[in-house]
C-alpha positions in Angstrom: -28.6 0.4 -0.3 -25.5 2.1 -0.6 -24.5 4.6 -3.7 -22.6 3.3 -6.7 -18.8 4.1 -6.5 -18.2 6.8 -8.9 -15.7 6.3 -11.7 -12.2 8.6 -10.9 -9.0 8.6 -12.9 -5.3 8.6 -11.2 -2.9 9.6 -14.1 0.3 8.3 -14.2 3.2 9.9 -16.4 7.0 9.1 -17.2 9.6 10.2 -19.6 8.8 8.9 -22.9 11.9 6.9 -23.2 11.4 5.0 -19.6 8.2 4.0 -21.2 9.2 0.6 -22.7 11.0 -0.5 -19.9 9.1 1.1 -16.6 6.9 -1.8 -14.8 3.7 0.2 -14.4 1.5 1.0 -11.4 -1.3 -1.6 -11.2 -4.6 -1.8 -9.3 -3.7 -3.2 -6.0 -6.3 -5.8 -6.2 -4.1 -7.5 -9.5 -1.1 -7.7 -6.9 -2.3 -9.7 -4.3 0.8 -12.0 -2.7 1.2 -15.6 -3.5 1.1 -16.3 0.1 -2.8 -14.8 0.2 -3.8 -16.9 -2.7 -2.5 -20.6 -1.5 -3.8 -19.8 2.2 -6.6 -21.4 3.3 -10.3 -20.3 3.6 -10.8 -21.7 6.8 -8.4 -24.1 9.3 -9.2 -26.3 12.0 -9.0 -24.5 15.5 -7.5 -27.2 18.2 -8.5 -24.5 21.1 -12.3 -24.3 19.8 -12.4 -27.7 18.4 -14.1 -26.2 15.4 -13.0 -24.7 11.8 -12.6 -21.2 11.9 -12.5 -18.8 8.9 -9.1 -17.2 8.3 -8.0 -13.9 7.1 -8.8 -14.6 3.4 -12.7 -14.6 4.4 -12.2 -11.1 6.1 -13.5 -8.1 3.8 -12.0 -5.3 5.6 -8.4 -7.1 5.2 -9.1 -7.8 1.6 -10.7 -4.3 0.8 -7.4 -2.7 2.3 -5.1 -4.9 0.7 -7.2 -4.3 -2.7 -7.5 -0.7 -2.5 -6.0 1.9 -4.8 -2.5 0.8 -6.7 0.6 -0.5 -6.6 4.0 1.2 -7.3 6.6 -1.3 -8.5 10.4 -1.6 -7.8 11.9 -0.4 -11.4 14.3 -3.5 -11.8 16.1 -6.4 -9.9 17.9 -5.1 -6.5 20.1 -7.6 -5.3 21.4 -7.4 -1.3 24.8 -9.3 -0.5 26.5 -8.4 2.8 24.1 -5.2 3.5 25.5 -3.7 -0.2 22.8 -2.9 -2.9 23.2 -3.4 -6.2 21.5 -3.3 -9.6 22.0 -3.2 -13.4 19.5 -0.3 -14.5 20.8 1.7 -17.1 18.0 4.2 -18.7 18.2 5.6 -21.7 18.8 9.8 -22.2 15.8 11.8 -23.1 14.8 15.5 -23.1 14.2 15.3 -19.4 17.7 15.4 -17.6 16.9 16.5 -13.9 15.9 13.0 -12.4 18.1 10.6 -11.3 19.3 7.0 -13.1 19.6 5.0 -10.1 16.4 3.0 -8.6 17.3 3.8 -5.1 18.8 6.7 -3.0 19.1 7.0 0.7 18.3 9.6 3.5 20.7 10.3 5.8 20.0 8.8 9.3 20.0 12.2 11.3 16.5 12.6 9.6 14.6 10.3 11.6 16.6 10.9 15.0 14.3 10.3 17.6 12.1 8.0 15.4 11.9 4.3 16.0 13.6 4.1 12.5 16.8 5.7 13.9 20.0 3.4 14.1 23.8 4.9 14.4 24.7 2.8 11.7 22.0 2.8 9.2 20.5 5.0 6.8 17.0 5.0 5.4 16.7 3.8 1.6 15.0 5.6 -0.7 13.0 3.9 -3.5 13.3 6.2 -6.7 10.0 6.5 -8.6 9.9 7.6 -12.3 6.2 8.2 -12.4 4.4 11.6 -11.7 1.1 11.2 -10.2 -2.0 13.3 -10.8 -5.0 12.8 -8.7 -8.7 15.0 -9.6 -9.2 18.0 -7.8 -9.8 17.8 -4.1 -7.9 14.4 -3.9 -4.9 14.0 -2.2 -2.7 10.3 -2.5 -2.0 8.6 0.7 1.0 6.8 0.2 2.2 3.9 2.3 4.0 0.7 2.7 2.1 -2.4 0.8 -0.9 -3.0 2.9 -0.4 -6.2 5.1 2.9 -6.8 3.3 5.2 -7.6 6.2 6.5 -10.8 4.0 8.8 -8.2 2.4 12.1 -6.8 4.0 11.5 -3.3 4.1 8.7 -0.8 5.8 8.1 2.0 3.4 6.8 5.3 5.3 4.0 6.9 5.3 3.1 10.3 3.9 -0.1 12.3 2.4 0.5 14.1 -0.6 -1.9 16.6 -2.6 -1.4 15.4 -6.0 -3.8 17.4 -7.7 -1.6 20.2 -7.2 2.0 18.5 -6.5 1.6 16.5 -10.0 4.4 17.6 -12.0 7.3 16.0 -10.1 8.4 12.6 -9.4 7.2 11.2 -5.5 9.8 8.9 -4.1 9.3 6.4 -1.4 11.6 6.7 1.7 11.7 2.9 3.7 13.3 1.5 6.5 15.1 -1.6 5.5 13.8 -3.9 8.3 15.4 -7.1 7.7 19.0 -6.9 8.2 19.5 -10.8 7.5 17.7 -10.4 4.1 20.3 -11.7 1.2 19.1 -12.2 -2.1 17.3 -10.6 -4.8 14.4 -8.2 -4.5 12.8 -8.8 -8.1 11.5 -5.9 -10.6 8.0 -5.2 -10.1 7.8 -6.0 -6.3 5.3 -3.8 -4.8 7.0 -0.8 -3.2 4.3 1.6 -2.2 0.4 1.6 -2.4 -1.3 4.7 -3.1 -4.9 5.3 -1.9 -6.7 8.5 -3.0 -8.3 10.2 -0.7 -10.9 13.1 -0.8 -10.1 16.0 1.2 -13.2 16.9 3.3 -13.0 19.0 6.8 -14.0 16.4 9.9 -15.0 17.2 13.3 -15.9 14.5 15.7 -19.3 14.0 17.6 -20.0 12.0 20.7 -22.9 10.1 21.6 -24.2 7.4 23.6 -26.2 4.1 22.2 -29.5 4.3 23.2 -33.1 3.6 22.4 -33.1 1.8 18.7 -29.6 1.9 18.7 -29.3 -0.6 21.5 -31.7 -3.0 19.4 -29.6 -2.7 16.4 -26.1 -3.1 17.9 -27.7 -6.4 19.9 -29.1 -7.6 16.4 -25.7 -7.0 14.7 -23.6 -8.6 16.9 -25.7 -11.8 16.8 -25.9 -11.7 13.3 -22.2 -11.3 12.6 -20.9 -13.9 15.4 -23.6 -16.6 14.6 -23.9 -16.7 10.6 -21.0 -16.6 8.0 -20.5 -13.4 5.8 -23.4 -11.5 7.2 -21.0 -8.3 7.0 -20.0 -9.1 3.4 -23.8 -9.7 2.6 -25.2 -7.0 4.0 -22.9 -4.0 5.0 -19.8 -4.2 2.6 -20.1 -1.6 0.1 -19.4 -2.0 -3.5 -15.7 -1.1 -4.1 -15.2 -1.5 -8.1 
C-alpha cells in the first residue's frame, strides 16, 4: 500500500487590475486536449490481428499529462505571414514594471549552438502575468505542455526555485516549431506546464537482479503482458 499524497499549495498572484481579465492557471487534469478525449481506447492491429490498447489506456502517459498546472495564453494570438498580432490592452495599476504585451522575443544568438538556432528566426517568449510561490523546499519544473506536439511551438524547459524566487513574473521562452502555421492561437491555449519538484539530494546505486528479485521480475513481466490493467490496479500510486 502506498502513502496517501500530501496536500500542498502553489500560490499564483497577479496584479489586481489584471485579475478580472486573465485566464487562471488550471490543474493539468482539466486541460486534456480534444484529440485525447476523442481518441479510441483500443484499436484493431492489422499486424497482430487483435485489439490493442491505445495511449488513452496508458497510465504513465496520462499521469504525465495531468501532473501539475497549465499556464494559459493571456489573449488570442494571430499569426499571418510569419507576423504575430494581438488585441490586449491591460489596464494600468500600481505596478508599472511589467510588460503589456503577451509575447516578446529572445535574440537568436542566445541559442546559438543549440538545435533551436536559425539565422533568420528569434526565440519567442510568452509573457506571464502570474508570480508563483511553491512550498519551502520545492522547485518548479516548467516545460512544454506534456505530449502536446500538436501545438505549433515548443516551450523550453527550466527548473526554478519558486519557494525563493517568488516575487517576480516567470516568462516562458519557446521555439516556434511550425513555420507554416497560419491562424489564431486561442486565449487559454496552454503555453507551459509546471510541476512541483521536491529538492532532495540523490545518488545512484547499481545492483544486479538476483535471488527473489528474479522471481518478482518474471511474475511482474508476465502479469503486465498477459492481463490488462495490472499496472493501474496494482502499481499506480494515487496522485490526487
